[in-house]
N, C-alpha and C positions, 0 to 999 in steps of 0.2 A: 681738735684734741679730744680723745675719748674720755668717758667717765673713769675708766681704769687708770689712764695716765694721770688724770687729776687726782684720783685717790692715791696713786703711788707718790705723787709730789706732796700731797698732804701728809702721808705717812712718813715721808722723809723729813718733813718739817716737824711733825708731831708723831713720833713713833709710838707703837703700841706699848702701853705700860706693861710691866711684868704681870703675868697671869691673865692678860686680856686675850680675847678672841675676836675675830672679825668674820662676819658671815653675811651672805645675801639670801638666807633662807626665807625671811619674811617676804622679800620681793619675788622670790621664786614661787611661793605659794600664791601671792596676789596676782601674778601674771597669768595663771592658769585659766582656761575656759572651763565652763561647767562640764563635768563628766560623771561617769558611773560612780566614782569614788565619792563625790559630793552628794550624790543621791543616797548612797549607803549611809553617809554621815547623818543626814537629816532623817533617814528612816529609823536607824538604830538608836539615835539620840533624841530625836524629836518626839519619840513615843512618850517621853515624860509628860508632856502637856496633854496628850491624849488620855493618859492614865489619870492625871489630875482632874481633867474634865469629867472623866468617867466617875471618879470617886465623889466629886462634889455634886454632880447631877443625881447620882444614885441616892445620896443622902437626902437630897431634896425631893426626888420623885417618890421615894418609898417612905416619906415622912408620915403619910397617913397610915401605911401598913405598920410602921413602928409604933404609932400611937394605939392602933387596934391590936397589936401583937398580944396574945394571951400570956406571953412570957415577959416582955419588956415593959409594956404599958407606959410608953414615954409621953410626957406632956409637951406642949409647945415650947416651954422654957427649957426643958431638958434637950429637946432637939436643937434649939438654938445654942445651948451650952456645948453640946457635942460638936457642933460645927465650929465653935470658937476653939475647942480643944484640938480639933484637927489643925487649925491654923497655928495654934501654939506649938504643936508638934512640928509643923512645917518650919516655923521660925527657928526652933531649937536645932532641928536637923540641918537647916541651911548653914547656921553658924558653925556647928561642929564639923560637918563634912566639907564646908567651904574652906575652913582652915586646913583640913587634911588634904584637900585637892591642890592647894598651893604648895603644901609641904611635900606630899608624896606623889603628886601627878594626877592628871585628869582620869587616865584610863584605869588606874588601880581602884578608883572609887566607884566606877560604873557598876560592877557586879555587887559591891557591898550595899550601895543604896537601893538598887533594884531588888536585891535579895531581901532587904528589910521590908520594903514595900510589899513584896510578894507574900511573905510570911504574915505580916500584920493584917493585910486585907483578907487573906484566907481565914485567919482567926476571927475576924469580925463576923464572918458568917456563922460562927459557933458561939456567939455571945449568949450568955444566960441571964444577964441583968444589965441595968443601966451602967453600972460601974465597969463591968468587963467590956461592954460596947464602947464606952468613953475611952478606956485605956487603949483598946485596939485602934480606935480612930486617931488617938494621939500618936501612936507608933506608925500608923499609916502615913500621917502627915509628916513625921520625921523622915521617912524614906523619900517622900516626894520633895521635901525641902532640900534634902541632901542632893537630890538629882539636879535641882535648879542651879546650884552654884557650879558644880563641876561641868555640867553639860552646857550651860550657857557659855562658859569659858571656852570649852572645846570647839563648839560650833563656830564661834566668832574667830577663833584662832586658825581654823581649818578652811573656812570659806573665803574665796577671793574678795578683795575689798569692794569691787564694783557690784557684787551680788549680796553683800553682807546685810544691808538694810532690809531689802525685800525678803531674803531668806529668813532672817531672824523674826520678822513680823509674821510671816506665814507659819513658821514653826511654833511660835507662841500662840498664834491664832488657832492652831490645831487642837488646842484645849477643847474647842467646840465640836470637833469630830468625836472626841471622847464623850462630850456632853450629849451629843445625838445618840451615840451607842448606849449610854446610860439610860437616856429617856426611852429609847426604843425597847431596850431590854426590860425596863420596868413595866412598860405597857403590856408586853407579852407575858411576863412572869407574874404580874399581879392580876391577870384576868380571873374573875370569879370562877371557881370550880376547877381551874387548871391544876393548881397545887394546893396543898393544905394551907390554912391561913397564916401559919407561922413559918412557912417554907419559902415562899416566893422571894421575899427580901433577902433571905440567906443565900439563895442561889444567885441572886443579882450581884451580891458582893464577891462572888467567886469569879465573875467575868474578868476582872482585872488580874487576878492571879494566873488565869489561863493565858491571857495576852502576854504577860511578862515572861513566861517561860520561853516563848518564841523569840522575844527580844534579847534574852540572855544569850541565845545562840548567835544572833546577828552581831552582837557586840564583840564576839571573839575575833572578828575580822577588822576591827578598828585599831589603828596605831595610837601611841601616845602623841600628844601635841608636840610637833617639832619646835615650836616657839618656846614651850615650857622646858624642853630638853636643853635648848641653847642657853637659857638663863641659868641652868644648873650645871653648865660646863660640859654637857654630854653632846658635843658637837658632832662626833662621828655617828652616833645613833641618829641624830636629827638629819644628817645628810643622807644616810641610808634610807630613812623613811621618805624624805622628800623625793629622792631619786626614784623610789618605787612608785610613788604617786605620779610623778612625771611620766614614767614609763607606761603606767596603766592608762594615763590620760593622752598618750601619744603626743606629748608636748614637744614641739621642735625647739632646737637650741635658740636662745634669745638673740635677736638681731642687733641689740644694743646692750651695752654693759648695764648690769643691774645695780641698784643702790645697795650699799653694804652698811651694816651697823657694827659698832664695836662695843663689846660688853666685857665687864669684869665680874664673872659669876661670884656671888657672895651670899651669905646667909642673911635672910630678911627677918627682922625681929619686930616685936610689937611697937617699938619706938618708931620704926620706919612707917608702919601703918598709920600711927597717930599723926606723925609729922606730915604724911602725904594728904590725909583727909582733912586735917585742921589747919594746915599752913600752906602747903604747896597748891592744893586744889580745894581751898576752902569754899569758894563760890560754887564749884561743881558739886561739892558735897551737899550744900544747902539745896541746890537745884534738884539733884537726884532724890533727895528726901521728900521734897514737895511733890515731885512726879509720882513717886511710889506710894506715898501716904494717901494722896487724893484718889488715885485709881483704885487702891485697895479698899477704901471705904465705899466708894462708888459701886464697885463690883460685889464685894463680899456681903455688904449689908443688903443689897437688893437681890442678888441671885440666890444666896443661901436661904432666903425666906420667900422666894417666888412661889413655891408650891403652897406655902401657908396662905399667901394672899389669894391664890386661886381658890383654895378650899373655903376660907373664911368669908370672902366677899363675893365670890362668883359661884360657890357651891359646886365646884368641879369634883367628881368622884375620884377616889385614889387611883383607880386603874386608868383614868383618862388624863392625869397630870402630864405624863410624858408626851402626849399629843400636842400640848401647848408649848412644851419646851423645845420640840423639834424645830419649828420655824424660828424661834428665838435663837437657837444654836446656829441655824443657817445664816442668819443675819450677822452674828458675831464672827463666823468664819469668813464670810464674804468680805467683811470690812478690810482686814489685813490683806486678803488675797487681791482685792481690787485696788486698794489704795497703796499697797506696799511698794510698788515700783516708784511711786512719787517721792518716797523718802530717800531714794537714791538719785532721782533726777531733779525734782523741785528743791529738795533739801530737807534735812532733819528739822531745823528750827521752824520753818514755815508750816510744815505738815503737822508738827506737834501742836502748834498754836491752833491750827484749823480744827484738828480732831478733838482736842480737849475742849475748846470753846463751843464747838457745835454740839457735842454730846451734853455739855452742861446746859446750854440753852434749850435743847430738846427735852431734857429731863424736867426742867422748870415747867414747860408747857404740859408735859404728861402729868406732873404733880397736880396742876390745876384741874385738869380733866378728871383725874381720879378722885380728887377731893369732892368734886361736884357730881359724882356718879354718872358721868357722861360716857363712860366706856363699858362695853360688854367684855366678857372674857376674851373674845376674839379681838375686839378693838384694843384691849390692854396688851395683848400679845403682839399685835402689829406695831403698836407704839413702842414697846420695848425693843422689838426687832430693829426698828429704825434708829432709836437712840444708841443701841449697842453696836450697830454697824460702824459708827464712828468711835464709840468708846472702846471697842475691842482693838482697833488700830492704835488708839491712844495708849491703852494699857500695855500693849506689846512694845510700843516705842519706848516706854519707860524702862523696861528690861534691857532693850537694845542700848539705850543711852548710858545706863549704869555700866554695862559691860565695856563700852567703848571709852569711857571717860577717865579710866584709871590705869596705872601701869600694869603690865602683864604679870609681874611677880606677885601682885596681891589682887589680881582680877577676881578670882573665885571668892575670896574672902570679902571683897568689897560688894560683890553682887549679893552675897549672903547678908552682909551688914545692912545694906539699904533695903533689901527684901524684908529682913527681920524688923528693922525699926519702922519701915513704911507700913508693914502689916500690923505691927503692934500698935502704932498710932492710928491707923485708918481701918484696919481689917478685923482684928480680934474682937473688939467691942461691938462692931457693926451688927453681925448676925444676932447676938444676944439682945442688943438694944431694939432692933427691929422686931424680934420675936415678941418682946414685951409690948411694943406699940401695936402689933397685929392682935395680940391677946386682948388689948383694950377694946377692940372692935370699932375704934374711932378713925374714920377715913382722914379727918383733918390732921390728926396726930401723925399718921404715917406720911401724909403729904409733906408736913414740915420736915420730916426726916429726909425725904427726897430733895427738898429745897436745900438742905444742908449739904447733901452729897453733890448737888449741882454747883453750889457755890464753891466747893473745894476744887472742882474741875476748872471753873472759870479763873480762880486764883492761880492755878497751875499754868494756865495759858498766858496770863499776864507775866508771871515769873519767867516763862520761857522767852518772852520778848527781850528781857533783860539779861538772862543768864544762859540762854540756849547755846549748845555746842554744835558747830558745823562739822560733822564727821563724815559726811557722805563721800564715798569713793576714795577715802584716804586710808593709808596703812594704819594699823593700830598703833604702831610705834611712832607714827607722826602725830596722832591725836594725843597720845600720852607717852612721853619719853620713859623708857624702861628705867627702873631704879638702879640697875646695874650698868647703865650706859657709861662708856669710857670716853665719850666725846665731850 
């Protein structure tokens, strides 16, 4: 007896409620092999992490130029504060635009958030004081934060289940492609004598604006998420989009009947969100918060102030900072690229434990070596590259886990919520705190900060053993039942 006959018998016993719809769209999307459409998705949407990496690295790589700028005259503390304001903007943007992405759709938000980023990063290049610089960094962060929520949702909803883990990790890891571009651009533009002293860093911030113009064009060819359309009762539109994707992918008709889901589209309110996070999936909420907060502190505290460490303790010139960030960026990108497939084969839970614990242990070792002055600038860079080979995969897995763990109707908002609270708890204070520790000139003080970051990662690994979610190769609807489910 086929799945269709079984479904028909089930429907006869339990007929569709009034207003309900039945669809196999999730199964149709998950059965597809990788094709040009999926490559377009990760190219046009995955650029978000490249832009974020570009912005963060530029801010660190040009830190010396910002301090010596005859117009800005930024101090270490002001550079750390501007980094924290960028993160505050990202948190605010994620929450606001994440709510809109669930309400209005993923596609509608693409151009809005990218447009905000484009405008704000371009204006950063024309800053005339610390206050204007800080404001434009805040707005740039808001655009990037808004991108996180809508785009993480869309990527997970469009990529087939068996590719989802690896794809999501590599896309998140592409942050470090942007980091390499930022570092390389800073090396070139800050060369003594190439440009006037107050011009190189301004041109550097224009790189992101130029890149985003091209991406605005690519996003014209991306459809709305069919899964989002289904939960909003727009079944005909969803079917047309999936049929077009299947045609483009040359997908043959399925040899077996596909699993169908039944939904009753309805308006989702704040009470639904609260009930889902604090009652239905209470343990998942705690787990996701731990993952996000630990990796946020680990990353933001260390990376945002990496240039300051190189300058203060290793006396690296402003124009050479980028050369030390390039191998660091390479290690960070290679981590998700090399380890990513294991998250789909070995499994989410095991790999999250391994990557979080390994990066924590390696950071503890590095902290001891740094405190005792046993590392040169090159040795420090090599140590960081090894640590973050694992930490990058761990951090990317945190975003993957949040996106998979909650129902589709509130997926963008929950990504935003956990990104916001995780960053607020672990990330916003980190750059400011470490800039103060670096300003003290005490290696031991900074090393204790590293120990704290490592401890957070080890705690997250232990929590994963207890609360980890096995979502590998499973449909999103199986991992988290839709709130509008009629079954």
